[in-house]
N, C-alpha and C positions, 0 to 999 in steps of 0.2 A: 371618214367620216360616221362611225361610229365613234360615241362615249357611251357608258356604263358606267354608273353613278351610283355608290354607295359606299359601304365599309369592311374591310376585305374580311374580316371575319365572322358577315353575316352566310348563314347557309344557301340564303333564297340568292342571295349575289355568288356565292360561289355555283351555286345549281346555273343560273346566267352566263356567270365565264365558262365557265367549262362546257355548254353548248352553244355557245359563240366561237367557242375555240374549239369541235367536235365535227362544226360546220365547214371551217375555213372564214371565218365574218374576221378582218381582222377588224379592230378597236381602240378606243386608248382608253383608260379607266382612274378614274377619279377618284379615291377615298373623303368621302367628305372630314375624314378624321387628322387625315395628313395634311386633306390641299386643301379645306373647307370649305367655305359656303358661304355666298356673294350673296345680296337682297334681288340687287336686278336678276341674276335665276333664279331665285325661288318666287320671286313675279313673276317671269317668265310661265313655270309648269305654273302657280296654282292661274293664272291665266288661263292654257292651256288645258290641263286637269280638276282644278278647283280646287281649292284649300282641307274642301271634309274628305278628299281621295289621299291626296296628300297628309294628309297624321297619321301615323300611324297608331291606334287607342287601345291597339292589343296588344305590344312590344312592352317590356320590360321597363325601359322609358318611362312609355307614357304611366304605369304604377307605380314608378318609383318618381313622381310626380309629388307636393303635394295638395292636397285636397284639394285648398285654393289657384293654387295653379289648373286644375283641370274642371273646375268651375267655371260654368257660361263664357265657354271657348266662343267664342267666334273669329271671323278670320282676321280681325286687325290682332287680337293674342295667340291663334294659332301663328301666322307667322313669326310674333316676337320668339314665341317656343322655336319655333323648326328652325329659326335662321340663331340661337343661341345654344338651343342642343339639336345638331341635324340628325342623330340618334331617331331620333322624334318623325321621320319621314317612312314613311314608304318604300322600301328598297326592292328590289333595286331603279331604278329610272333612265332607263334609255333613249339617248337623242339618237335619231338615223334621220340627215337632212331640216325637213322640219315636218317631219313625225315625233310624237315624243308616246309614249311604254313608259307605266308603273305598275310591279308585279316580277315578275314573270310566272309566264303561261305559253306552252312550246309554241303550241297554234296560233300566240300572237307574235311573239315573233320569228316564225317561217311563213307570215302571211308579212310582217313588216319588208326582214330581210330579202327576200325578196321583188318585196313591188319595189323596192330604192337600190337594188343593184341590177334592175333591169332598164 
């Protein structure tokens, strides 16, 4: 019922995975680099979370982009960038039934997992 999306070596993803495992919560891990990312899933997240929340402008992947790629980012450009380079997506993304969280926050994960398991 739970799917965690991210990149295996990401520290925040590691923390989220460790927390889920410590709580005994079964989940499927989807690695963007290994398993890919399709447009339908990215568009689904964009509707729920917004492209501004999904686009990680603090990471090294963002800083490595050419200035021309970082300028004038709108929804269409952000979606194209994230689809081409999933490491630009803020991580992790946790899907639990109809709920979706971005990033890792113990309180949010606890509330979500408790609500979904009830």
